[in-house]
C-alpha positions, 0 to 999 in steps of 0.5 A: 420296603423290599422293592426291586424293580426298574423304571424304563423310559423309551429314548426318543429318536434324536435324543441322546441323554435324559436329565432327572430332577425332583424340582418342578415349577419351583416346588421340591418333591420328596427324595428320601432313600435311607440306609443304615450301617450295622450299628443302625446309624445312617450311612448318609448325614441327614439332609444330604445326598448319598452316592455310590456303594458305601453311602447307598449299600442297600436302598438306592436308585441307579442313574448313569451307573451311580447309586443314589440315596439320602435326603437329596437328589444329587450325584455331585456332577453339577453341584458338589454341595450334597446338602442341595438337590441337583439335576442328574443326567444319564448319557448312557448309550443303551436303553434308559433304565433306572433300577430301584432297590430297597430292603426292609431295614428302614423306610424313607419317603421315597421319591418323585422324579421328573425327566427331560430328554436332551437332543443329541448335539448337531441334530 
Protein backbone atom coordinates (compact mmCIF):
# COMPACT_ATOMS: atom_id res chain seq x y z
CA UNK A 1 0.00 0.00 0.00
CA UNK A 2 0.90 3.65 -0.48
CA UNK A 3 3.42 3.12 -3.27
CA UNK A 4 4.38 5.53 -6.02
CA UNK A 5 7.29 4.34 -8.16
CA UNK A 6 8.27 3.51 -11.71
CA UNK A 7 9.83 0.44 -13.28
CA UNK A 8 12.31 1.41 -16.01
CA UNK A 9 13.51 -0.96 -18.71
CA UNK A 10 16.36 -0.12 -21.05
CA UNK A 11 15.21 -0.43 -24.64
CA UNK A 12 17.75 -2.49 -26.60
CA UNK A 13 19.08 -1.20 -29.93
CA UNK A 14 16.92 -2.41 -32.82
CA UNK A 15 13.87 -2.96 -30.60
CA UNK A 16 10.79 -0.73 -30.84
CA UNK A 17 8.24 -2.15 -28.39
CA UNK A 18 7.86 -4.33 -25.34
CA UNK A 19 5.13 -6.85 -24.55
CA UNK A 20 4.11 -7.68 -20.97
CA UNK A 21 2.29 -10.75 -19.72
CA UNK A 22 1.62 -12.42 -16.38
CA UNK A 23 1.70 -15.90 -17.93
CA UNK A 24 4.92 -17.80 -18.42
CA UNK A 25 5.41 -21.45 -19.43
CA UNK A 26 1.67 -22.08 -18.96
CA UNK A 27 1.62 -20.71 -15.40
CA UNK A 28 -0.51 -17.67 -14.59
CA UNK A 29 1.04 -15.38 -12.00
CA UNK A 30 -0.86 -12.89 -9.84
CA UNK A 31 -2.17 -9.63 -11.18
CA UNK A 32 -4.48 -8.00 -8.67
CA UNK A 33 -4.65 -4.26 -8.23
CA UNK A 34 -7.88 -3.27 -6.52
CA UNK A 35 -9.86 -0.04 -6.37
CA UNK A 36 -13.08 0.87 -4.59
CA UNK A 37 -15.52 3.73 -5.07
CA UNK A 38 -16.68 6.14 -2.36
CA UNK A 39 -19.23 3.57 -1.14
CA UNK A 40 -16.52 0.90 -0.77
CA UNK A 41 -17.68 -1.09 -3.81
CA UNK A 42 -15.12 -2.48 -6.31
CA UNK A 43 -14.69 -0.32 -9.42
CA UNK A 44 -13.91 -3.46 -11.46
CA UNK A 45 -16.07 -6.62 -11.16
CA UNK A 46 -14.25 -9.51 -9.42
CA UNK A 47 -12.25 -11.66 -11.83
CA UNK A 48 -12.01 -8.97 -14.50
CA UNK A 49 -9.43 -6.53 -15.84
CA UNK A 50 -9.90 -2.80 -15.51
CA UNK A 51 -8.59 -0.11 -17.81
CA UNK A 52 -8.45 3.67 -17.65
CA UNK A 53 -9.26 6.25 -15.00
CA UNK A 54 -12.87 5.31 -14.14
CA UNK A 55 -11.94 1.67 -13.41
CA UNK A 56 -8.50 2.47 -11.97
CA UNK A 57 -8.74 5.81 -10.15
CA UNK A 58 -6.28 5.24 -7.28
CA UNK A 59 -4.35 1.96 -7.67
CA UNK A 60 -2.90 1.04 -11.07
CA UNK A 61 0.05 0.45 -13.32
CA UNK A 62 0.43 2.34 -16.60
CA UNK A 63 1.44 0.58 -19.81
CA UNK A 64 1.41 2.43 -23.14
CA UNK A 65 -0.36 5.36 -21.47
CA UNK A 66 -3.26 3.22 -20.19
CA UNK A 67 -4.05 2.68 -16.51
CA UNK A 68 -4.50 -1.01 -15.72
CA UNK A 69 -5.95 -2.64 -12.61
CA UNK A 70 -8.35 -5.38 -11.52
CA UNK A 71 -7.83 -9.14 -11.26
CA UNK A 72 -6.54 -9.68 -14.81
CA UNK A 73 -3.85 -8.09 -17.01
CA UNK A 74 -5.67 -6.96 -20.15
CA UNK A 75 -6.01 -3.59 -21.88
CA UNK A 76 -8.58 -4.82 -24.41
CA UNK A 77 -6.30 -4.37 -27.43
CA UNK A 78 -5.70 -8.10 -28.11
CA UNK A 79 -8.65 -9.78 -26.37
CA UNK A 80 -11.74 -7.74 -25.51
CA UNK A 81 -12.90 -10.32 -22.93
CA UNK A 82 -11.82 -8.67 -19.68
CA UNK A 83 -12.31 -11.94 -17.76
CA UNK A 84 -9.12 -13.21 -19.46
CA UNK A 85 -5.49 -12.21 -19.17
CA UNK A 86 -3.96 -10.91 -22.40
CA UNK A 87 -0.56 -9.56 -23.42
CA UNK A 88 -0.18 -5.78 -23.33
CA UNK A 89 2.29 -4.03 -25.65
CA UNK A 90 3.95 -0.66 -25.15
CA UNK A 91 5.07 0.87 -28.43
CA UNK A 92 5.85 4.36 -27.15
CA UNK A 93 8.83 6.14 -28.68
CA UNK A 94 10.45 7.19 -25.43
CA UNK A 95 12.05 5.21 -22.66
CA UNK A 96 10.15 2.20 -21.33
CA UNK A 97 8.62 3.23 -18.01
CA UNK A 98 5.85 1.48 -16.07
CA UNK A 99 4.48 3.76 -13.34
CA UNK A 100 3.00 1.99 -10.31
CA UNK A 101 0.61 3.75 -7.94
CA UNK A 102 -1.29 2.46 -4.90
CA UNK A 103 -3.01 4.09 -1.97
CA UNK A 104 -3.95 2.81 1.48
CA UNK A 105 -7.66 2.08 0.95
CA UNK A 106 -7.54 -1.53 -0.26
CA UNK A 107 -4.89 -4.20 -0.69
CA UNK A 108 -4.54 -6.52 -3.67
CA UNK A 109 -2.07 -9.36 -4.20
CA UNK A 110 0.05 -7.19 -6.48
CA UNK A 111 1.51 -8.36 -9.76
CA UNK A 112 4.28 -10.30 -11.41
CA UNK A 113 4.99 -9.38 -15.01
CA UNK A 114 7.24 -10.85 -17.65
CA UNK A 115 8.34 -8.88 -20.68
CA UNK A 116 9.77 -9.41 -24.13
CA UNK A 117 11.28 -6.69 -26.27
CA UNK A 118 10.07 -6.75 -29.87
CA UNK A 119 12.36 -6.01 -32.81
CA UNK A 120 11.62 -3.01 -34.99
CA UNK A 121 10.07 -3.86 -38.36
CA UNK A 122 12.62 -4.20 -41.17
CA UNK A 123 15.67 -4.54 -38.90
